[in-house]
N, CA, C, O and the ligand as a Tripos MOL2 file, in Angstrom:
@<TRIPOS>MOLECULE
protein
  269   267    68     0     0
PROTEIN
NO_CHARGES

@<TRIPOS>ATOM
      1 N           0.8540   -1.1970    0.0110 N.3       1 MET1
      2 CA          0.0300   -0.0160   -0.0170 C.3       1 MET1
      3 C           0.8680    1.2500    0.0170 C.2       1 MET1
      4 O           1.7440    1.4170    0.8660 O.2       1 MET1
      5 N           0.5840    2.1270   -0.9130 N.am      2 GLN2
      6 CA          1.3260    3.3980   -0.9560 C.3       2 GLN2
      7 C           0.5710    4.4810   -0.1900 C.2       2 GLN2
      8 O          -0.6210    4.7060   -0.3970 O.2       2 GLN2
      9 N           1.2740    5.1140    0.6630 N.am      3 ARG3
     10 CA          0.6260    6.0550    1.5630 C.3       3 ARG3
     11 C           0.5590    7.4720    1.0260 C.2       3 ARG3
     12 O           1.3150    7.8450    0.1300 O.2       3 ARG3
     13 N          -0.3250    8.2340    1.5650 N.am      4 CYS4
     14 CA         -0.4990    9.6520    1.2270 C.3       4 CYS4
     15 C           0.9000   10.3630    1.3460 C.2       4 CYS4
     16 O           1.6940   10.0570    2.2360 O.2       4 CYS4
     17 N           1.1430   11.2640    0.4640 N.am      5 SER5
     18 CA          2.3980   11.9910    0.4520 C.3       5 SER5
     19 C           2.4680   13.1690    1.4110 C.2       5 SER5
     20 O           3.5330   13.7390    1.6480 O.2       5 SER5
     21 N           1.2930   13.5240    1.9620 N.am      6 ARG6
     22 CA          1.3110   14.6170    2.9250 C.3       6 ARG6
     23 C           2.0500   14.2720    4.2010 C.2       6 ARG6
     24 O           1.8890   13.1830    4.7530 O.2       6 ARG6
     25 N           2.8930   15.2440    4.6810 N.am      7 THR7
     26 CA          3.6040   15.0200    5.8490 C.3       7 THR7
     27 C           2.7590   14.7490    7.0410 C.2       7 THR7
     28 O           1.8380   15.5200    7.3110 O.2       7 THR7
     29 N           3.0120   13.6940    7.7790 N.am      8 GLY8
     30 CA          2.1940   13.4100    8.9820 C.3       8 GLY8
     31 C           1.0060   12.6400    8.6640 C.2       8 GLY8
     32 O           0.3010   12.3160    9.6200 O.2       8 GLY8
     33 N           0.6390   12.2730    7.4530 N.am      9 CYS9
     34 CA         -0.5590   11.6020    7.0610 C.3       9 CYS9
     35 C          -0.1670   10.1540    6.6890 C.2       9 CYS9
     36 O           0.6870    9.9410    5.8280 O.2       9 CYS9
     37 N          -0.7990    9.1700    7.3450 N.am     10 ASP10
     38 CA         -0.4570    7.7690    7.0480 C.3      10 ASP10
     39 C          -1.5760    7.0560    6.4880 C.2      10 ASP10
     40 O          -1.6100    5.8290    6.5710 O.2      10 ASP10
     41 N          -2.5650    7.7550    5.8830 N.am     11 ARG11
     42 CA         -3.6420    7.0890    5.2690 C.3      11 ARG11
     43 C          -3.2170    6.5830    3.8370 C.2      11 ARG11
     44 O          -2.3030    7.1230    3.2130 O.2      11 ARG11
     45 N          -3.8840    5.5900    3.3940 N.am     12 PRO12
     46 CA         -3.4940    5.0320    2.0120 C.3      12 PRO12
     47 C          -3.8060    6.0350    0.9410 C.2      12 PRO12
     48 O          -4.8390    6.7020    0.9860 O.2      12 PRO12
     49 N          -2.9140    6.1490   -0.0340 N.am     13 GLY13
     50 CA         -3.1340    7.0500   -1.1770 C.3      13 GLY13
     51 C          -4.1490    6.4890   -2.1370 C.2      13 GLY13
     52 O          -4.0410    5.3320   -2.5450 O.2      13 GLY13
     53 N          -5.1020    7.2560   -2.4950 N.am     14 THR14
     54 CA         -6.1070    6.8010   -3.4370 C.3      14 THR14
     55 C          -6.2920    7.7490   -4.6290 C.2      14 THR14
     56 O          -7.1440    7.5170   -5.4870 O.2      14 THR14
     57 N          -5.5100    8.7880   -4.6750 N.am     15 ALA15
     58 CA         -5.5600    9.7280   -5.7370 C.3      15 ALA15
     59 C          -4.1620   10.2070   -5.9930 C.2      15 ALA15
     60 O          -3.2640   10.0030   -5.1760 O.2      15 ALA15
     61 N          -3.9730   10.8410   -7.1190 N.am     16 VAL16
     62 CA         -2.6680   11.4240   -7.4520 C.3      16 VAL16
     63 C          -2.8050   12.8590   -7.8820 C.2      16 VAL16
     64 O          -3.7020   13.2010   -8.6530 O.2      16 VAL16
     65 N          -1.9240   13.6990   -7.3920 N.am     17 LEU17
     66 CA         -1.8830   15.1290   -7.6900 C.3      17 LEU17
     67 C          -0.6660   15.3730   -8.5530 C.2      17 LEU17
     68 O           0.4560   14.9970   -8.2140 O.2      17 LEU17
     69 N          -0.9210   16.0090   -9.6680 N.am     18 VAL18
     70 CA          0.1930   16.2120  -10.5860 C.3      18 VAL18
     71 C           0.2100   17.6810  -10.9120 C.2      18 VAL18
     72 O          -0.8140   18.2390  -11.3060 O.2      18 VAL18
     73 N           1.3460   18.3210  -10.7580 N.am     19 TYR19
     74 CA          1.5070   19.7460  -11.0730 C.3      19 TYR19
     75 C           2.0030   19.9480  -12.4810 C.2      19 TYR19
     76 O           2.9940   19.3350  -12.8770 O.2      19 TYR19
     77 N           1.3430   20.7920  -13.2480 N.am     20 ASP20
     78 CA          1.8160   21.3090  -14.5610 C.3      20 ASP20
     79 C           2.2970   22.6550  -14.3830 C.2      20 ASP20
     80 O           1.5150   23.6050  -14.4040 O.2      20 ASP20
     81 N           3.5890   22.8010  -14.2030 N.am     21 HIS21
     82 CA          4.1880   24.1270  -13.9130 C.3      21 HIS21
     83 C           4.0090   25.0740  -15.1000 C.2      21 HIS21
     84 O           3.9150   26.2850  -14.9000 O.2      21 HIS21
     85 N           3.9600   24.5570  -16.3260 N.am     22 VAL22
     86 CA          3.9100   25.4160  -17.4560 C.3      22 VAL22
     87 C           2.5240   26.1150  -17.4930 C.2      22 VAL22
     88 O           2.4250   27.3140  -17.7540 O.2      22 VAL22
     89 N           1.4640   25.3270  -17.2240 N.am     23 ARG23
     90 CA          0.1290   25.9080  -17.3050 C.3      23 ARG23
     91 C          -0.4380   26.3160  -15.9010 C.2      23 ARG23
     92 O          -1.6170   26.6420  -15.7620 O.2      23 ARG23
     93 N           0.4640   26.2820  -14.8660 N.am     24 SER24
     94 CA         -0.0040   26.5980  -13.5280 C.3      24 SER24
     95 C          -1.2260   25.9580  -13.1300 C.2      24 SER24
     96 O          -2.1420   26.6120  -12.6320 O.2      24 SER24
     97 N          -1.3000   24.6450  -13.3310 N.am     25 THR25
     98 CA         -2.4750   23.8780  -13.0900 C.3      25 THR25
     99 C          -2.1250   22.6390  -12.3190 C.2      25 THR25
    100 O          -1.0720   22.0500  -12.5660 O.2      25 THR25
    101 N          -2.9810   22.2020  -11.3690 N.am     26 ALA26
    102 CA         -2.7880   21.0050  -10.6300 C.3      26 ALA26
    103 C          -3.9180   20.0480  -10.9830 C.2      26 ALA26
    104 O          -5.0960   20.3750  -10.8460 O.2      26 ALA26
    105 N          -3.5490   18.9050  -11.4220 N.am     27 PHE27
    106 CA         -4.5170   17.8650  -11.7760 C.3      27 PHE27
    107 C          -4.6170   16.8320  -10.6600 C.2      27 PHE27
    108 O          -3.6230   16.3800  -10.0900 O.2      27 PHE27
    109 N          -5.8940   16.4770  -10.3760 N.am     28 ILE28
    110 CA         -6.1040   15.4560   -9.3510 C.3      28 ILE28
    111 C          -6.9290   14.3640  -10.0690 C.2      28 ILE28
    112 O          -7.9840   14.6430  -10.6390 O.2      28 ILE28
    113 N          -6.4190   13.1070  -10.0250 N.am     29 GLY29
    114 CA         -7.1510   12.0000  -10.6040 C.3      29 GLY29
    115 C          -6.9260   10.7710   -9.7780 C.2      29 GLY29
    116 O          -6.1450   10.7760   -8.8260 O.2      29 GLY29
    117 N          -7.6390    9.6770  -10.1590 N.am     30 PRO30
    118 CA         -7.5170    8.4050   -9.3580 C.3      30 PRO30
    119 C          -6.1730    7.8650   -9.5190 C.2      30 PRO30
    120 O          -5.5560    7.9490  -10.5810 O.2      30 PRO30
    121 N          -5.6980    7.2850   -8.4180 N.am     31 LEU31
    122 CA         -4.3880    6.5700   -8.4710 C.3      31 LEU31
    123 C          -4.6250    5.1750   -8.9970 C.2      31 LEU31
    124 O          -5.3680    4.3970   -8.3980 O.2      31 LEU31
    125 N          -4.0110    4.8610  -10.0880 N.am     32 ILE32
    126 CA         -4.1780    3.5810  -10.7500 C.3      32 ILE32
    127 C          -3.1430    2.5860  -10.3630 C.2      32 ILE32
    128 O          -1.9970    2.6980  -10.7980 O.2      32 ILE32
    129 N          -3.4850    1.6270   -9.5760 N.am     33 PRO33
    130 CA         -2.4630    0.6420   -9.1010 C.3      33 PRO33
    131 C          -2.1050   -0.3940  -10.2420 C.2      33 PRO33
    132 O          -2.8210   -0.5250  -11.2350 O.2      33 PRO33
    133 N          -1.0060   -1.0830  -10.0420 N.am     34 GLY34
    134 CA         -0.6990   -2.1110  -10.9900 C.3      34 GLY34
    135 C           0.6690   -1.8800  -11.6160 C.2      34 GLY34
    136 O           1.1410   -0.7430  -11.6340 O.2      34 GLY34
    137 N           1.3190   -2.9110  -12.1270 N.am     35 PRO35
    138 CA          2.6230   -2.7640  -12.6950 C.3      35 PRO35
    139 C           2.7320   -1.8880  -13.8980 C.2      35 PRO35
    140 O           3.8250   -1.4120  -14.2050 O.2      35 PRO35
    141 N           1.6120   -1.6410  -14.6210 N.am     36 SER36
    142 CA          1.6970   -0.8220  -15.8070 C.3      36 SER36
    143 C           1.6830    0.6530  -15.5000 C.2      36 SER36
    144 O           1.9680    1.4800  -16.3660 O.2      36 SER36
    145 N           1.3530    0.9840  -14.2720 N.am     37 ALA37
    146 CA          1.2890    2.4030  -13.9310 C.3      37 ALA37
    147 C           2.6520    3.0660  -13.8180 C.2      37 ALA37
    148 O           2.7910    4.2550  -14.1070 O.2      37 ALA37
    149 N           3.6690    2.3000  -13.3970 N.am     38 GLY38
    150 CA          4.9860    2.7580  -13.3530 C.3      38 GLY38
    151 C           5.1610    3.7840  -12.2070 C.2      38 GLY38
    152 O           4.1850    4.1770  -11.5680 O.2      38 GLY38
    153 N           6.4140    4.2100  -11.9600 N.am     39 PRO39
    154 CA          6.6130    5.1230  -10.7970 C.3      39 PRO39
    155 C           6.0730    6.5150  -11.0910 C.2      39 PRO39
    156 O           6.1220    6.9560  -12.2400 O.2      39 PRO39
    157 N           5.5740    7.1980  -10.1150 N.am     40 PRO40
    158 CA          5.0010    8.5240  -10.3700 C.3      40 PRO40
    159 C           6.1070    9.5100  -10.7990 C.2      40 PRO40
    160 O           7.2880    9.3270  -10.5040 O.2      40 PRO40
    161 N           5.6890   10.5030  -11.4680 N.am     41 ALA41
    162 CA          6.6270   11.5370  -11.9080 C.3      41 ALA41
    163 C           7.0630   12.2770  -10.6430 C.2      41 ALA41
    164 O           6.4100   12.2560   -9.6000 O.2      41 ALA41
    165 N           8.2460   12.9490  -10.8180 N.am     42 SER42
    166 CA          8.8310   13.6490   -9.6570 C.3      42 SER42
    167 C           7.9480   14.7630   -9.1350 C.2      42 SER42
    168 O           8.0540   15.1240   -7.9630 O.2      42 SER42
    169 N           7.0830   15.3180   -9.9610 N.am     43 HIS43
    170 CA          6.2140   16.4500   -9.5500 C.3      43 HIS43
    171 C           4.7640   15.9660   -9.2700 C.2      43 HIS43
    172 O           3.8090   16.7430   -9.3170 O.2      43 HIS43
    173 N           4.6450   14.6450   -8.9770 N.am     44 SER44
    174 CA          3.2780   14.1770   -8.6530 C.3      44 SER44
    175 C           3.3650   13.6780   -7.2070 C.2      44 SER44
    176 O           4.4290   13.3820   -6.6640 O.2      44 SER44
    177 N           2.1510   13.6080   -6.6240 N.am     45 TYR45
    178 CA          2.0670   13.2300   -5.1630 C.3      45 TYR45
    179 C           0.7990   12.3580   -5.0150 C.2      45 TYR45
    180 O          -0.2430   12.5790   -5.6310 O.2      45 TYR45
    181 N           0.9760   11.3950   -4.1810 N.am     46 ARG46
    182 CA         -0.1900   10.5630   -3.8700 C.3      46 ARG46
    183 C          -0.9680   11.2450   -2.6850 C.2      46 ARG46
    184 O          -0.3850   11.7640   -1.7330 O.2      46 ARG46
    185 N          -2.2740   11.2010   -2.8180 N.am     47 LEU47
    186 CA         -3.1140   11.7460   -1.7990 C.3      47 LEU47
    187 C          -4.1600   10.7350   -1.3310 C.2      47 LEU47
    188 O          -4.6880    9.9540   -2.1230 O.2      47 LEU47
    189 N          -4.4500   10.7680   -0.0170 N.am     48 CYS48
    190 CA         -5.5650    9.9860    0.4610 C.3      48 CYS48
    191 C          -6.9010   10.6950    0.0690 C.2      48 CYS48
    192 O          -6.8840   11.8100   -0.4520 O.2      48 CYS48
    193 N          -8.0040   10.0560    0.3200 N.am     49 SER49
    194 CA         -9.3000   10.5810   -0.0530 C.3      49 SER49
    195 C          -9.5740   11.9090    0.5710 C.2      49 SER49
    196 O         -10.1460   12.8020   -0.0540 O.2      49 SER49
    197 N          -9.1500   12.0450    1.8510 N.am     50 GLY50
    198 CA         -9.3430   13.3230    2.4820 C.3      50 GLY50
    199 C          -8.6250   14.4700    1.9620 C.2      50 GLY50
    200 O          -9.1790   15.5570    1.8010 O.2      50 GLY50
    201 N          -7.3490   14.2440    1.6830 N.am     51 HIS51
    202 CA         -6.5320   15.3210    1.1230 C.3      51 HIS51
    203 C          -6.8360   15.5640   -0.3510 C.2      51 HIS51
    204 O          -6.6240   16.6650   -0.8580 O.2      51 HIS51
    205 N          -7.3230   14.5590   -1.0230 N.am     52 ALA52
    206 CA         -7.6730   14.7540   -2.4350 C.3      52 ALA52
    207 C          -8.9420   15.6570   -2.5470 C.2      52 ALA52
    208 O          -9.0910   16.4310   -3.4930 O.2      52 ALA52
    209 N          -9.8280   15.5240   -1.5590 N.am     53 ALA53
    210 CA        -11.0390   16.3090   -1.5700 C.3      53 ALA53
    211 C         -10.7700   17.7430   -1.2280 C.2      53 ALA53
    212 O         -11.4870   18.6440   -1.6640 O.2      53 ALA53
    213 N          -9.6940   17.9680   -0.4130 N.am     54 ARG54
    214 CA         -9.3030   19.3290    0.0170 C.3      54 ARG54
    215 C          -7.8300   19.5340   -0.2050 C.2      54 ARG54
    216 O          -7.0720   19.7060    0.7490 O.2      54 ARG54
    217 N          -7.4050   19.5170   -1.4830 N.am     55 PRO55
    218 CA         -5.9500   19.6780   -1.7040 C.3      55 PRO55
    219 C          -5.4180   21.0480   -1.3400 C.2      55 PRO55
    220 O          -6.0900   22.0690   -1.4770 O.2      55 PRO55
    221 N          -4.2370   21.0260   -0.8920 N.am     56 VAL56
    222 CA         -3.4940   22.3070   -0.5800 C.3      56 VAL56
    223 C          -2.5570   22.5960   -1.6890 C.2      56 VAL56
    224 O          -1.5340   21.9270   -1.8290 O.2      56 VAL56
    225 N          -2.8650   23.5540   -2.4700 N.am     57 VAL57
    226 CA         -2.0480   23.9390   -3.6230 C.3      57 VAL57
    227 C          -1.7680   25.3870   -3.5720 C.2      57 VAL57
    228 O          -2.5330   26.1090   -2.9310 O.2      57 VAL57
    229 N          -0.7120   25.9000   -4.2050 N.am     58 PRO58
    230 CA         -0.4900   27.3450   -4.2470 C.3      58 PRO58
    231 C          -1.6700   28.0920   -4.7770 C.2      58 PRO58
    232 O          -2.4170   27.5710   -5.6050 O.2      58 PRO58
    233 N          -1.8650   29.3580   -4.2980 N.am     59 ALA59
    234 CA         -3.0390   30.0710   -4.6100 C.3      59 ALA59
    235 C          -3.1560   30.3810   -6.1720 C.2      59 ALA59
    236 O          -4.2390   30.6250   -6.7030 O.2      59 ALA59
    237 N          -2.0430   30.3530   -6.8020 N.am     60 ASP60
    238 CA         -2.1030   30.7190   -8.2800 C.3      60 ASP60
    239 C          -2.2720   29.4990   -9.1500 C.2      60 ASP60
    240 O          -2.1360   29.5870  -10.3710 O.2      60 ASP60
    241 N          -2.5670   28.3550   -8.5460 N.am     61 ARG61
    242 CA         -2.7580   27.1570   -9.3110 C.3      61 ARG61
    243 C          -4.2610   26.8350   -9.4630 C.2      61 ARG61
    244 O          -5.0440   26.9760   -8.5230 O.2      61 ARG61
    245 N          -4.6230   26.4070  -10.6560 N.am     62 VAL62
    246 CA         -5.9860   26.0100  -10.9490 C.3      62 VAL62
    247 C          -5.9840   24.4870  -10.6660 C.2      62 VAL62
    248 O          -5.0770   23.7650  -11.0810 O.2      62 VAL62
    249 N          -7.0030   24.0390   -9.9650 N.am     63 VAL63
    250 CA         -7.1460   22.6450   -9.6360 C.3      63 VAL63
    251 C          -8.1830   22.0440  -10.5740 C.2      63 VAL63
    252 O          -9.3150   22.5180  -10.6680 O.2      63 VAL63
    253 N          -7.7610   20.9720  -11.2750 N.am     64 VAL64
    254 CA         -8.7040   20.2450  -12.2040 C.3      64 VAL64
    255 C          -8.8480   18.8680  -11.7330 C.2      64 VAL64
    256 O          -7.8760   18.1220  -11.6220 O.2      64 VAL64
    257 N         -10.1100   18.5010  -11.4380 N.am     65 HIS65
    258 CA        -10.3560   17.1210  -11.0120 C.3      65 HIS65
    259 C         -10.6620   16.2070  -12.2130 C.2      65 HIS65
    260 O         -11.5540   16.4840  -13.0140 O.2      65 HIS65
    261 N          -9.9120   15.1340  -12.3080 N.am     66 LEU66
    262 CA        -10.1530   14.1560  -13.3760 C.3      66 LEU66
    263 C         -10.9470   13.0270  -12.8350 C.2      66 LEU66
    264 O         -10.6910   12.5560  -11.7270 O.2      66 LEU66
    265 N         -11.9280   12.5700  -13.6050 N.am     67 GLU67
    266 CA        -12.7440   11.4280  -13.1660 C.3      67 GLU67
    267 C         -12.1210   10.1620  -13.7420 C.2      67 GLU67
    268 O         -12.6280    9.0640  -13.5120 O.2      67 GLU67
    269 ZN         -3.5680   12.3980    3.4470 Zn       68 ZN68
@<TRIPOS>BOND
     1     1     2 1
     2     2     3 1
     3     3     4 2
     4     3     5 am
     5     5     6 1
     6     6     7 1
     7     7     8 2
     8     7     9 am
     9     9    10 1
    10    10    11 1
    11    11    12 2
    12    11    13 am
    13    13    14 1
    14    14    15 1
    15    15    16 2
    16    15    17 am
    17    17    18 1
    18    18    19 1
    19    19    20 2
    20    19    21 am
    21    21    22 1
    22    22    23 1
    23    23    24 2
    24    23    25 am
    25    25    26 1
    26    26    27 1
    27    27    28 2
    28    27    29 am
    29    29    30 1
    30    30    31 1
    31    31    32 2
    32    31    33 am
    33    33    34 1
    34    34    35 1
    35    35    36 2
    36    35    37 am
    37    37    38 1
    38    38    39 1
    39    39    40 2
    40    39    41 am
    41    41    42 1
    42    42    43 1
    43    43    44 2
    44    43    45 am
    45    45    46 1
    46    46    47 1
    47    47    48 2
    48    47    49 am
    49    49    50 1
    50    50    51 1
    51    51    52 2
    52    51    53 am
    53    53    54 1
    54    54    55 1
    55    55    56 2
    56    55    57 am
    57    57    58 1
    58    58    59 1
    59    59    60 2
    60    59    61 am
    61    61    62 1
    62    62    63 1
    63    63    64 2
    64    63    65 am
    65    65    66 1
    66    66    67 1
    67    67    68 2
    68    67    69 am
    69    69    70 1
    70    70    71 1
    71    71    72 2
    72    71    73 am
    73    73    74 1
    74    74    75 1
    75    75    76 2
    76    75    77 am
    77    77    78 1
    78    78    79 1
    79    79    80 2
    80    79    81 am
    81    81    82 1
    82    82    83 1
    83    83    84 2
    84    83    85 am
    85    85    86 1
    86    86    87 1
    87    87    88 2
    88    87    89 am
    89    89    90 1
    90    90    91 1
    91    91    92 2
    92    91    93 am
    93    93    94 1
    94    94    95 1
    95    95    96 2
    96    95    97 am
    97    97    98 1
    98    98    99 1
    99    99   100 2
   100    99   101 am
   101   101   102 1
   102   102   103 1
   103   103   104 2
   104   103   105 am
   105   105   106 1
   106   106   107 1
   107   107   108 2
   108   107   109 am
   109   109   110 1
   110   110   111 1
   111   111   112 2
   112   111   113 am
   113   113   114 1
   114   114   115 1
   115   115   116 2
   116   115   117 am
   117   117   118 1
   118   118   119 1
   119   119   120 2
   120   119   121 am
   121   121   122 1
   122   122   123 1
   123   123   124 2
   124   123   125 am
   125   125   126 1
   126   126   127 1
   127   127   128 2
   128   127   129 am
   129   129   130 1
   130   130   131 1
   131   131   132 2
   132   131   133 am
   133   133   134 1
   134   134   135 1
   135   135   136 2
   136   135   137 am
   137   137   138 1
   138   138   139 1
   139   139   140 2
   140   139   141 am
   141   141   142 1
   142   142   143 1
   143   143   144 2
   144   143   145 am
   145   145   146 1
   146   146   147 1
   147   147   148 2
   148   147   149 am
   149   149   150 1
   150   150   151 1
   151   151   152 2
   152   151   153 am
   153   153   154 1
   154   154   155 1
   155   155   156 2
   156   155   157 am
   157   157   158 1
   158   158   159 1
   159   159   160 2
   160   159   161 am
   161   161   162 1
   162   162   163 1
   163   163   164 2
   164   163   165 am
   165   165   166 1
   166   166   167 1
   167   167   168 2
   168   167   169 am
   169   169   170 1
   170   170   171 1
   171   171   172 2
   172   171   173 am
   173   173   174 1
   174   174   175 1
   175   175   176 2
   176   175   177 am
   177   177   178 1
   178   178   179 1
   179   179   180 2
   180   179   181 am
   181   181   182 1
   182   182   183 1
   183   183   184 2
   184   183   185 am
   185   185   186 1
   186   186   187 1
   187   187   188 2
   188   187   189 am
   189   189   190 1
   190   190   191 1
   191   191   192 2
   192   191   193 am
   193   193   194 1
   194   194   195 1
   195   195   196 2
   196   195   197 am
   197   197   198 1
   198   198   199 1
   199   199   200 2
   200   199   201 am
   201   201   202 1
   202   202   203 1
   203   203   204 2
   204   203   205 am
   205   205   206 1
   206   206   207 1
   207   207   208 2
   208   207   209 am
   209   209   210 1
   210   210   211 1
   211   211   212 2
   212   211   213 am
   213   213   214 1
   214   214   215 1
   215   215   216 2
   216   215   217 am
   217   217   218 1
   218   218   219 1
   219   219   220 2
   220   219   221 am
   221   221   222 1
   222   222   223 1
   223   223   224 2
   224   223   225 am
   225   225   226 1
   226   226   227 1
   227   227   228 2
   228   227   229 am
   229   229   230 1
   230   230   231 1
   231   231   232 2
   232   231   233 am
   233   233   234 1
   234   234   235 1
   235   235   236 2
   236   235   237 am
   237   237   238 1
   238   238   239 1
   239   239   240 2
   240   239   241 am
   241   241   242 1
   242   242   243 1
   243   243   244 2
   244   243   245 am
   245   245   246 1
   246   246   247 1
   247   247   248 2
   248   247   249 am
   249   249   250 1
   250   250   251 1
   251   251   252 2
   252   251   253 am
   253   253   254 1
   254   254   255 1
   255   255   256 2
   256   255   257 am
   257   257   258 1
   258   258   259 1
   259   259   260 2
   260   259   261 am
   261   261   262 1
   262   262   263 1
   263   263   264 2
   264   263   265 am
   265   265   266 1
   266   266   267 1
   267   267   268 2
@<TRIPOS>SUBSTRUCTURE
     1 MET1         2 RESIDUE 1 A MET
     2 GLN2         6 RESIDUE 1 A GLN
     3 ARG3        10 RESIDUE 1 A ARG
     4 CYS4        14 RESIDUE 1 A CYS
     5 SER5        18 RESIDUE 1 A SER
     6 ARG6        22 RESIDUE 1 A ARG
     7 THR7        26 RESIDUE 1 A THR
     8 GLY8        30 RESIDUE 1 A GLY
     9 CYS9        34 RESIDUE 1 A CYS
    10 ASP10       38 RESIDUE 1 A ASP
    11 ARG11       42 RESIDUE 1 A ARG
    12 PRO12       46 RESIDUE 1 A PRO
    13 GLY13       50 RESIDUE 1 A GLY
    14 THR14       54 RESIDUE 1 A THR
    15 ALA15       58 RESIDUE 1 A ALA
    16 VAL16       62 RESIDUE 1 A VAL
    17 LEU17       66 RESIDUE 1 A LEU
    18 VAL18       70 RESIDUE 1 A VAL
    19 TYR19       74 RESIDUE 1 A TYR
    20 ASP20       78 RESIDUE 1 A ASP
    21 HIS21       82 RESIDUE 1 A HIS
    22 VAL22       86 RESIDUE 1 A VAL
    23 ARG23       90 RESIDUE 1 A ARG
    24 SER24       94 RESIDUE 1 A SER
    25 THR25       98 RESIDUE 1 A THR
    26 ALA26      102 RESIDUE 1 A ALA
    27 PHE27      106 RESIDUE 1 A PHE
    28 ILE28      110 RESIDUE 1 A ILE
    29 GLY29      114 RESIDUE 1 A GLY
    30 PRO30      118 RESIDUE 1 A PRO
    31 LEU31      122 RESIDUE 1 A LEU
    32 ILE32      126 RESIDUE 1 A ILE
    33 PRO33      130 RESIDUE 1 A PRO
    34 GLY34      134 RESIDUE 1 A GLY
    35 PRO35      138 RESIDUE 1 A PRO
    36 SER36      142 RESIDUE 1 A SER
    37 ALA37      146 RESIDUE 1 A ALA
    38 GLY38      150 RESIDUE 1 A GLY
    39 PRO39      154 RESIDUE 1 A PRO
    40 PRO40      158 RESIDUE 1 A PRO
    41 ALA41      162 RESIDUE 1 A ALA
    42 SER42      166 RESIDUE 1 A SER
    43 HIS43      170 RESIDUE 1 A HIS
    44 SER44      174 RESIDUE 1 A SER
    45 TYR45      178 RESIDUE 1 A TYR
    46 ARG46      182 RESIDUE 1 A ARG
    47 LEU47      186 RESIDUE 1 A LEU
    48 CYS48      190 RESIDUE 1 A CYS
    49 SER49      194 RESIDUE 1 A SER
    50 GLY50      198 RESIDUE 1 A GLY
    51 HIS51      202 RESIDUE 1 A HIS
    52 ALA52      206 RESIDUE 1 A ALA
    53 ALA53      210 RESIDUE 1 A ALA
    54 ARG54      214 RESIDUE 1 A ARG
    55 PRO55      218 RESIDUE 1 A PRO
    56 VAL56      222 RESIDUE 1 A VAL
    57 VAL57      226 RESIDUE 1 A VAL
    58 PRO58      230 RESIDUE 1 A PRO
    59 ALA59      234 RESIDUE 1 A ALA
    60 ASP60      238 RESIDUE 1 A ASP
    61 ARG61      242 RESIDUE 1 A ARG
    62 VAL62      246 RESIDUE 1 A VAL
    63 VAL63      250 RESIDUE 1 A VAL
    64 VAL64      254 RESIDUE 1 A VAL
    65 HIS65      258 RESIDUE 1 A HIS
    66 LEU66      262 RESIDUE 1 A LEU
    67 GLU67      266 RESIDUE 1 A GLU
    68 ZN68       269 GROUP 0 **** ****
């Protein structure tokens, strides 16, 4: 089980947050388990359900939720 990336949070990660620095956008989508998913990019973070629902991102970032 991969845990949430937030400091001090030990809940299981169920979503992934990816920053697009070029477009100043943060994407949140489901964390897809399995060998084909590969390692996350260096600018992506796993989030638990609670943190995915209330992500903490810089004020100048647009948050896009992917279904
Ligand atoms: Zn969390």
